[in-house]
N, C-alpha and C positions, 0 to 999 in steps of 0.2 A: 499563480495568483499574484497580483500586485497588492502590497499592503501599504495603505496610507492611513495615518491616524495621529492621535495626540496622546501624550502621556503626561498627566497632571497629578502630582503627588500630594496635593492638598496642602502645599506650603506657599510661603510668600514669594516664591521664585519658581519660574517654570522649569520643568525638567528637560525641556528641549528649547534651545535658543539658537536661531539661525545666525551664524557669524556673518559679519558684514561682507565677507567675500562671497557669500551666496551659496556656499556648500552646506549641505544638510548634515549635521552630526549624526553619528550612529545612535539608535535608540538606547536609552539606559536599560540595562538588563543584568541578570545574574547577580553576583555578589554585590557589585556596585549599586544596583537597584535596591537591594535589601538594606544596605547600609544607609543609602540616601533616604529611604522611606523611614528608617529609624530616626534620622536627623529631622525630617519634616514633622514626624509625630512628636518628637521632643519639643520642637519649636511651637507647635500648637498647644502643648501642655505648659508652655512658658518656661521649660527647662532649657535655658539658652546655653548653659555650659555643656550639657550633653549634646545639644544640637550642633555646637561648634566642633566637638570631638568627632561626631559621626560625619559631619561635613568634610573635615580634613581627611578622614579615611576614604570617603567616597571620591574626593578630589585626587588622592593618591592613585586610585584605581582608574579614574576617568578624568584626567586633567583637561580634556578637550571640551567639557560642558560648562557654558557660562552659568547655567542654572545652579550648579553646585557652588560656584564662586559667589553667587548672590546669596545663597543660603548661609555660607560662612560669614559674609559681610553683615547680613541681617542679624545673625546671632551675636556678632561682636557689638553691633550698634545697640541691640537690645540690652546688652550689659554695660552700656554707656561708654564703650571703648571706641569712640568715633574715629580716633586717629588710626587704630588698628584696622577698622572697617575700610577707611579710605585707602590704606596701603594695600589691603586685600584687593580692592577694586582696581587700583592702579596696576598692580601686578597682572590681574586678569585681563585688563585692556591691552597691556603691553604684549601679553602672550597670545591672546585670542583675537585681538583686533577691537575696533571701536564698536562693540555691540551696543545696540540702542538701550537695552535694559541696564547694562553695566554702566554706561555713561550717565543715564538718568539717575541711577542710584548713587553714583559718586557725587553728582551735583547736589543731591539732597543731603548726603552725609557732610559734604563740605559746607553746605549752608548751615547745618547744625553746628559744625565746628566754629564757623564764622560768627554765628549768632551767640554762641556761648562765650567766645573770646570777646565780642563787643560788649556783652553784658558784664563781663568781669571788669572791663576797662571803664565802662560808663557808670556802674552802680557802686554803692558803698560795699564794704567788705561783707557785711551780714547778708545783703541781698545776693551778691555774687556767689557766696558760698552755697546759697540755697538753689541757685539757678544753673550751676555748672552741670552739664549733661542732660538737662531736661527743658531748656528754654531755647530750643533750636529755632523757633519762629519769632522769638522776641528780638527785634532788630536793635542794633546799637544806636547811639545818639547820632542824629543827622540823617538817618534812613527815612525815606519818604513813607514807609509803612511802619514807622516806630509805634509801638504799643505803649499806651499810658492808661492810667486810671483803671476803671473797671475792666476794660478789655485786657490790660496787662495782667491784672490779678486773675481773671478767668483763664487766660492762657497759662499762667503759672500753675493754677490748680489742674488744668488739663494735662500738662506735662508731668506733674507729680503723680497724678492718678495713672497715667500711661506707664510711667516708670514703675509704679507699684502694681502693675498688671490689673488695675481697676479700669477696664476698658469702657464699661458703661459710664462710670463717673467721668472718665476722660472725654467721652463723647458728649455728655451733657455740658461739661465745662467749655469745651471747644465750640459747641454750638452757641453758647452764650457769647463767647468772644467773637464768633463770626457775625452774630446779630449786631454786635457793636461795631465791628470793623470788617464788613463784607469785602473790602478791597484788598485784603491781605491774603495772598495765595498760600503762604505757609500755613495759615490756620486751616485753610481748606484741605491741604495735604494731610495735616494732623487729623482732621475730621474723617477723611477717607481711611487713614490707617487705623484709627480707633474703631470705626464701624467694622472694618475688615477683621481686626483682631477680636472684636466682640462676637463675630460670627454672623453679623447682620449684613450679608453680602448685597442684598437689594439696596439697603441704605447706602453702603459704600459705593455701589455702582451709580446710584442717583447723585450722590455727592460729587462724584467725578464728572458726570455729565453737566451738573450745574456749574461746576468750576470751569468747564470748557466753554460754556455759554458766556461766562463773564470774562475769562482771561484768554480765551482761545486755547487751542491744543498745544501741548508741549511735551517734552520727553518725560517729565515727571508724571504728568497726568496720564499720558499714553501708556507708560510702563505699568502704572497701577491698574489702569483699566484692563490691560491685557491679562494681568494676573487674576484680577477679580472675575473678569469675564470667563476665564478658563475654568473657574470654579462654579460659575453659574450655568455654563453651557450644557453640562451633562444632563441636567434635568429636562430641558426641552429636547435634547438629543435622544434621551431614552424614550420620551413620549413619542417622538417622531418615529423611532424604530417600532414601537408598539402599534402605532397607527398604520405603518407600512405593512407589518405582518398581518394586521387585521383587514387589509385591503382598502383602507381609507387613505388613498394616495394623495389627494388634495390636502387633507389635514396634515399628513406627513411632511409635505413640502412646506406648508406654513410653519410648522414647528422646527423644521430644519433651518429655515431662514432665521427664525428667532435664535437658534443656537449659533448660527453664523454671525448674527449681530453681536452676540456676546464674545465670540472667539473667532474673529475674521481670519486669523492666521492659521487656523487648524484645518488641515485637509479633510479630516474625517467627516465633519459636518457638511462640507461642500459635496463630498461624495454621497452623503445621505440625500441631499437635495437632488442631485443628479439621478439617483436611484428612483426617487419618487416621481420625478418628471418623466423619466423613460418608461416607468410603469404605466403612466397615463398616456404614453405615446405623444407627449408634448415635446416634439422635436425642436421647435424654435426656442422653447423655454430651456431645454437642456443645452442647446448651443449657447444661449446667453449665459447660463450658469457656468459653463465651462470657460467661456470667455472671461467672465469676471474673476474666476480663479486664476487663469493665466495672467491677466492684467495685474492681479494682486501679488504675483510672484509666488504663488503657493506651490510647494514641491510635493511630489515629483511632477514637474511640468509635463513630462512625456505622457503621463496618465491622462491628464486633462486634454492634451492635444489629441490623443487617440480617441477619446470619448467625443470630443467635438468633431473629429473627423467622421466618426460613425454618424452623428446627428446630421451632419451636412450631407453625407452620402445618402442617408435615408430620405432626405428631402430632394434628392436628385441633383445635388451640386457636387459632382464627382471631382472637378478640378480643385474646388476649395477643400474638399476632403483630402485629396492627395497632398495638398500643401501642408495640412495638419499632420498627415501620416509621415511625411518627410521629416517634419520637426520631431515627431514622436520617435521615429526610428533612429534619427541622429542622436537625440537626447538619451535614449535608452542604451544605444551603442557606446556613447561616451561614458555613461555611468558604469556600464559593465567593464569597459576598458580600464577604468580607474580603480576597479576593485583590487585592493592591495592585500587582502587577507581573507580568511574564511568567513569573517563576520560580514564581509561585503558580498557574499555569495548570492544574496537575494537580488542584487542588481542584475546579474546574468539571467536569473529567473524572470525578472521583470521584462527584460529585453525579449525573451522567448515568448512570453504571454502577449506582449505588444505585437510581435510578428504574427502570432496566431489570430489576433483580433483583426489586424489589417488583412490577413489572408482570407478570413471569413467574408469581409466586405468585398474584396476583389473577386472572389469566387462567385458571390451572389450577384455581382455586377456583370457576370459573364466573361471574366478574365481569369480563368483558372490557371493558365500557363504562367501568368504573372504571379499568381499566388504560389505556384510550385517553385518558381525562381526565387521568390522571397524566402521560402522555407528551406531551399536547397543547402545553404551553408550550415544549417543547424545539425550538430552531431548529438547523439544521445547524451543526456546529462545525468541519467540515473535517478531521476525523480519523476513525479507524475506529469510533468510537462512533456515527457517523451510520448505518452499516449495521446496527449492533446495534439502534438505536432503531427504524429503519424495519422491521426484521424483526419486532419485537414489535408494532408497530402492525398489520402484516399479519396476524400470528397472532391478535391480538385481533379484527380484523375477520372473519377466518375463523370464529372461535368465535361471534361474533354471528350470522353467517349460519347456522351450524349450529343455534344456539338458535332462530332464527326458523323453521327447518324441523322443529323438535321432536326433533332427534336427541339421544339421551341420552348422558351422559358418566359416567365412573367416579366412585367416591367421591372428593370433593375432596381429602382428605388424601393419598390414594394418588396422585392426579394431581400434587399438589405434590411429593411425594417423588420421583416418577418423572420429571416433566417440568420442574421448576423448581429443581433442586439447583444452586447456584452452583459454579463451577469455582475451585479454589484452586491456583494454579500457583506452586510454591516453588522457589527456588534457594538454594544455600548456597556460601559460600567461607570463606577463613580469617578473615574479619572478621565473619561472622554469617550470618543468614538473612533473606531478603526474599521476600515472597509477593505475587503479583498475583491479584486477584479479578476473575473474569469472570462474566457471566450464564450460565445453563445452556446446555450444548452437548454432546450425546452424542458428537459427532464431534471433540471438541477434541483428544484425544490423537493421533488419526490425522492431523488437520490439522497439528499441531505436527511430527509425524514427517515429513510431506510437505515442510514448509518447510525443515526441517533437511537433508533429502535434497537438495532443490533447491540449498541453499547450498553443499553439498559437490560439486555437479555430477552427482549420481546421478539422471538424469532418469527412469529406469525405476522406481526406488524412489519418487521423488516422485509419479509417476503412480499407482503401486499404492496408496500411502497416501491419495492424494486420492480414489481410488475407495472406499477403506475409510471415509473421512469421509462420503462421500455415502451409503454403505450404512447407516452408523450414524444419520445424520440426513437422510433423503431430502427432507424438506421445508425444509431449510436452504438458502436460495438462495445464500448466500455460498459454501458448499461446492461448489455446482454451478459457480459462476464459477471457483473455483480448479481444479476438475477440467477445465474448458474450457481454462484457461491451461496446465495441465499437459499436456494433449493437444497443444496447440499447440507447447509447448516440446519435446515428444517427436517432433514432426514429423507427428503424425497430424491433419492439418487437416480431413480428412473427418469423423473422429471428433469433433473439436471442434465442427464444424457440427451434427452429429447431436445432441450433448449440448445445444447451444444451442437447437435445435428442441424437444428434450424439455423443457427448462426452460420454454420459451415455452408448450408444450402443457399442462404441469402447472400453469400459472398462477402461477409463482413470480416472474415479473419485477416484479410489484407489491411484492414484499418487498425489492427493491433500491432504491438511490438512482436517481433518474430518469436521470442520465447513464450510470450503470453498466448499467441496464436497456436504454438505447438501444443501447449497443454489443453487448449480447448479442442483442437483436432484429436488429440489423444483421448479426451473424454468422449468425443463423438464416435470413437471407434475407428477413425480413419488414420491408421498409423503411417500410411505413405505420405499423407499431407503433413502429419505431425513431424515425421522425420525431416521432410523438406524444410519445415520452419526451424527445427532444431539446427539443421545444417546451416541455414541462413543466419541464425543467431551466432553460431560458432564462427562462421566466416567473418562476421562483423565484430567479433571479439566480445559478444554479449552473452555467451553461454557460460554461466558459472560452473566451476568444477563439480559442485554438488548436484548439478542437473545432468551430468554426463551419463549417469545410470539410466535416467528416464529417456534420454536420447538413444541409448543403446537398446533399451527394451523396444522402443518404437521401430528402430532399424531392424531388430530381430524379427518382430512380427510383420514387418513389411518386406522381409526376405532380403534385406541388404546385409548379408552376413559379415562381409569384411568390415563394413562400417560399424556394425553392431559389436564385433570383437574389439575394434579400436576404442569405441566409446566405453565399453564395459571395462576395458583395461584402465582407462583414465579414471573411471569411477572407483575401481578397486584401489588404484594408487592413492586417490584422494581419501578413500575410506580408511585405509590403513595408516596413512601419514597425513592427516589434515593439517591445515595451517593453524597457527596459534589462535586459540579462542574457539575453534570449531570442534564439535564433538566427533569422535571417530565412529565409524560404522560398527554396528553390532556384528557378532559372529554370524548370526542368522542372515542379516542383510548381505554380508559378504558371501555367504553360502549361496544365496539366491542369485547374486551376480555371477558367481562362478558356475552355477548350474547353466545359466544362459550362455556364458562364454563357451562352456564345454559342448553344448549342443550346436551353437552357431558355427563352431569350427570342425564339427564331425561330418565326414562325408561317407564313411564306411564303417563296418563292424562285423562281428560274427558272434554267434551263440552256439554253445554246445550243451546238451542236456542229457540227463539220465533219469527216467521215470519208471515207477512201478504202479500199475493199475491206471494207466491212461494219462491223458494230458490235462486233467482237471486241476492240477496243483499250481501251475505257473500261469500268470497272466500273459497276454499277448498271443500271437499266432505263430510263434516260432516252431512249435512242435505240434504233433497230431498223431492219432492212432490210425492204423489201417482198419477199415471197416470189418466188423465181425470179430474183433479180438478184444479180450479183457483178461484180467489176472495175468498180465504179462509185463515183462520189462521192455523198455524201449530206449534206444540210444539214437540221438540225432545231432546233426551239425548243419548250421545254416550260416551263410554269408550274405551280406546285403550291401547295396550301394545306393547313395542318394545322388542321382544325376543332376539335380537342381540345387544340391546342398540342403541345408536346413531351411524349412519353410515356416518358421515361427511356430504357431500353435496348430499348423497343419503339417502334413507329412506325405512324401511320395518316395517309395523305395522299390528297387528291383532286387530280387533275391533268388537264390538257388539253395536247395536244401536236400539232404538225404538222411534217411533213418531206416531202422529195421527193428523188428520185434524179436525177442529171444526169451528163453526160459518160460514159455507160455504153458499154463496148466490146461489139461483137457485136450481134446482132439481138435486143435486149432493150429493154423500155420505158425511156424516159428523159425527163427534163424535167418540164414542168408537168403532163403527163398522169399522172405518178406521185404527184402531191401527195396526201397522205393525212393526215387528222386523226384524233384519238382523244380520248376522255374516259374516265376510269376512276378506279379507286381501287386503292391498294396498301397493304400492311401488312407490318410485321415482327412476327410473332406471338410469337416466342420471345426471351427476354432473352439467352440464352447462345449462340444460333445466329444468325449473320448471314445469315439467309435472308429473302427478300422474295417475297410472292405478289401478283400484280396481275391485275385483270380489267378489260378495257376494251372500249369500243365503237368499232370502226374506222369512220370516216366518210370516204367517198371525196370528195376535192376535185378530183381530175383524172379524166379519162375512163378511164385505165388502172389506177386504184387500186381495190383490192378493198373490198367492204363485208362486215364479218364481226364476230364476237365473238372476242376473243383472250384466252386464259388464259396467264399467264406465271409462271414460277418462276425466281428467280435466287439465287445464293449467291456470296458473296465472303468472303475470309479472308486470312490471311497474318500476317506479323510485320514490325515496323519500317515500317509504312505511314503512320504519323503523323510530322509534322515534330518533330524533337527539338532541344532547346536545350542539353542537358547535354554532348553530344559533337559534334564537327564532321562526323562521318560515321558511318554505321551500316549494317549488313546489312539488306536488305529482300527479302522474298518476298511476292508477292501473287498470289492465284489467284482466278479468276472462272469461273462457269459459269451458263448461262441456257438454259432450254428453254421452248418455247411451243407452243400448239396453237390453230389456227384452227378454230373450232367448226363454222362452216357449210361450209367447203371441205374440212375434214378434213386440212389440211396440218399437218405437224409440223416444228419446226426445233430446232437446238441449237447452241451455240457455247461454247467454253471455252478457257482458256489458263492457263499458269503462268509467271510472270516472277520471276527471281531475280538479284539484283545488289547493288550498294552505293550508297546515297544519300549525296550530298555537299551540304552547305550552303555556298553560295558567299558567305561573309561579306565577302569583299573587294569584292564588288559590292553585295549586300544580304543580310542574314540571312533575308529572306523568300523568297529564291530558292534552289531546290534542283535538282540534276541527278541522274538515276538511269540509269546504263548497266546493261544487264542482258542475260541470255540468256533466250530464250522458247521455249516449245513450245505449239502451239495446234492446235485441230481445229474443224471445222464440220460441220453436217449440215442438209440442207434437202430434205424429201421432195417439194417441188414441182419440184425440179430432177432429182435422182436419189437413189438410196439409198446413195451412197458417203459415206465419212467422210474427207474430206481432212485430212491430218495434216502439219504442217510445223514446222520448228525453225529458230531463227535468233537474231539479236541485235538490240538496239534501244537507244534512249536516249529518256528523257523529261525534260522540264524543266517545273518548276511555279513560278509566282510567286503568293504569297499576299498578300491585301490586305484592307482594311476591318477592321482591328483597332482596339482601344481599350484604355484602362486595365483595363477589366473583361472585355473580349472578346478571344479569340484571333481571328486573321484569319477572317472569315466568308465570304470569296469567294476564288476562285483562277482562274488561267488555266493550263491544262495543254496542252502540245504534245508529241506522241510520234511517233516514226518508227522503223520496224523493217523488217528484211528477213528473210524466212523461206525456207528451202530445203525443197522438197516432199519428204516421206518416202513418203506413200501418197496415193492418191486423185487427183482431177483437179487442174487448174491453180489452183483456189481455194486450195490448200495453200501455194503459194509466191509469191514476189515481194515487192513493196514494200507496206507498210501504213502508213497515216498517220492521225492523229487529233488534233483540237484541240477543247478544251472550255472554255467559260466558265461557271463555276458562281457564281451570285450569290444 
C-alpha cells in the first residue's frame, strides 16, 4: 500500500515541510513525534519556555525537519527574544536550505526587530521602553507606513495585549488599527496571528485572504495561510470521508475540494478527491485531479502518475497511460534506490505496489506477457505485497492461457475500468488525512469489514464478511485463505476443509505463496500437493525452519520417505536448539516428530510372542491360534518387509510367520504336531481407519496343522495408547477386534476386547517403562469348536519397556508383558480364567 498523507500537530508550524531541494522528509514518528507534540501543546497553552525546551529535544532527534525549527523560533519570538528567533531561523536555512516557511518567518522576525529598533531611535525614552519587543509593526520615522495618532495607540495596545496573551484584546485593538490604516501589511499580519492564537481559525483565514486581495500574495501571507489551512482542512476532510463511506460520492468530492482549498500542499486530501471521483467512475475528473496534483508538485508524484495512468487507460488512451506509467515506475524506482535505512523501507513497498497496479492495467488490456515481464524482477519481500505480486502473476498466466485457446475478451478500456481500478483507502483524524493505495480488489471492503469484526471478537460477522469478499472476488486466492481461517476461528473445521478443497479444485493455490499454498493443500488433505509446495518454498529459501516439521509430515503421508526423514531431522534440530528468541519444542512435540522419523525409515521388522489362552491379548495380526484349540500356550515368530517403505497413514507388508501350540489341556492337539507356517500380505487401506486386511497361505509344518488359505480382518483403536512425555500418567482405552475365514475348511473365528485404565510412566525406574492397570471385557468365537460366543470380564495389568531410540527416532522396539483374569459371563470356559501374553516387537 502507498501511504500519502499529512501530519499536523496543532501548532503554528507544520510538522512536515518540503525542503527546497524537492525531497520529502521522513514523517515525524516515534519519540521525536511525542516530544514535538508536547512542544506544540505547550505552545498552545502559551507556555513558551516549555515549548522551547521540547522543540530543542525534538530537533536533537530530527534535525532534518523545518517544522521543528519553526516551533523553536516561534517559542523564542513569543518570549520577545527576536534576535534568538532570527538566529534559529538563519541556522535552519543554512542547514536545510531556503525553505519558504523558514524564509517567510525570518522576514517577519527581522521586521519585528527592525520596527523595535526604529521605535527606540525615533521615540522618547519612555515610549521606547514600552514598545521594545511588542511594536513590531510600528514603523520608524520616515517609513511610508509609519503609524501615528489613534492608529499608533491602537497598534501599541494590540501588541501589548498579544504579549500578555490576551489574544481577543489584541484582535480587537489591531482591527481598530487596521480600520484606521488599512494600507499597513504588518497590522494585517498581527490580525492574522491574533485570530489564529485566539483559536478563531475562520477569522484568521479570512484575514489572510483579505490581505492577499489588497497587497497581493507573499511569503508571509502564504506561510500563515498554509499553517492555518492545515488546521482548518481536517474538518471538511473528515466530512468527506464520512460522505464517501455513506456512498455520497459527489458530496465527498465537494468536501475534499474544500479541504484541498485549505491545504493545497497536502497529498491526503487530493487522494480523497481521487477516491470519490473514481467511485463515481468520473474518469476525466480523476485524470484532471491527478494532473492538478502533479502540476502542484505534490509528493509522492509516482502515486499520482500511476492513478492518472489508470484513468487514461480506462478511457482507452493506452499510449498516454503508458507515459504516466513510465514516470511512475521511474519515480518509484528512484525513491526505492535512494532508501538509505530501514525507515525508508516503505519506498520499496511503494515501488512494488506501483508495479502491481500497472500489471493489472496491462493484463486487463490484453498484454499479460508484458505484465509478467514487469513483475519478473520482484523477489519476495516478506510482507503482504508478496501475495499481491503472486496473485497478479497467476492472473497474467491465466490470461496467457486463455489467449492461447482463442478465448475472446471484452473491450480493453472496459476491462481496465472494471478489473484494474486501484483501491484508495483513506483515514482522517484531527491532524489531517492519509490514504493507502492498493491494487484492484472488488472484495476489499468486505475483507476490511471481516478484519475489523475479527479484531472486536465477532467471529460470526467476520465469517459473514469473509464470505462476502469471496463472493465479490471468487478468483482471489487470498480471500479464500481468509475465509478458511474465519471458518476455523468460528469452529467450523469441516467447512474450512471443504473450502480448502474447493480452492485446490479451482486451481487457485498457484496464486498463493508456496508456503501458504502448502498449508491450504495440507488442510484439503492433499499431502502430495502440499509437499510439492513445501519443497518449492524450500528451494526458493522461503521455508522457515519452524515449518520443517509440517513439510516432513506431508512428505511422510505422501510416501516420500527420504524427504520426510530429512525434513523431520531439520525440525528436530530446530526444536532442540532454536535460534535466540524462539521457543524450543516440547518433549511431546519432539516425540511426535521422532515417531514419524522412526516409521518413515523402517522397512522391516519382526515380532515374537508367547501367549496363554489364545491371541486375544495383543493388538495386531502377528499371532493367531490354530482352530479348535484353547487353554493352551502358543509361541510364534513373524518377520515382515515393506517393499514400498512406509506409506504414511497406510501400510503394505509382506510377512512370513510360524507358531505352534503346546501344553494344551484336554484332548486337543499340542506340541510340534501343531507347528504351522504362513506367508502372506497385509495392508491398511484407509488413512483414517485403523483397519488391516490380510491374506495368507497356511503351510503345515506339523502333522496336526491345517493347510488352507486364511483371510483376516482386524481393527484396533482407542485413545492414550502412545507413550506420552508431557504428563506422568494418562487415561488409556484400547479396543481390538479380529475376524478370520479359513477358505478350504470353511471355518470362521472372531476375537475382541476392550481395555480401559490409566497408564503410568515409571520415571523413577526409567522413562521408557510404563505400566497399565485396566479393566477388560472380551469375547471369542470359533466355529470349529462350537457356535457359542464366550464373554468374560475382568482386570489386568500390562507393562511395556521401549528401547532402540536415538536423537531422531523414538523407541523403535518394545517388550510388552500382560496378565489378566476374566470372570465368565456367558458361554463356555474359554470366557474365564487367566490370560497371559508377552510380545517382543523389533
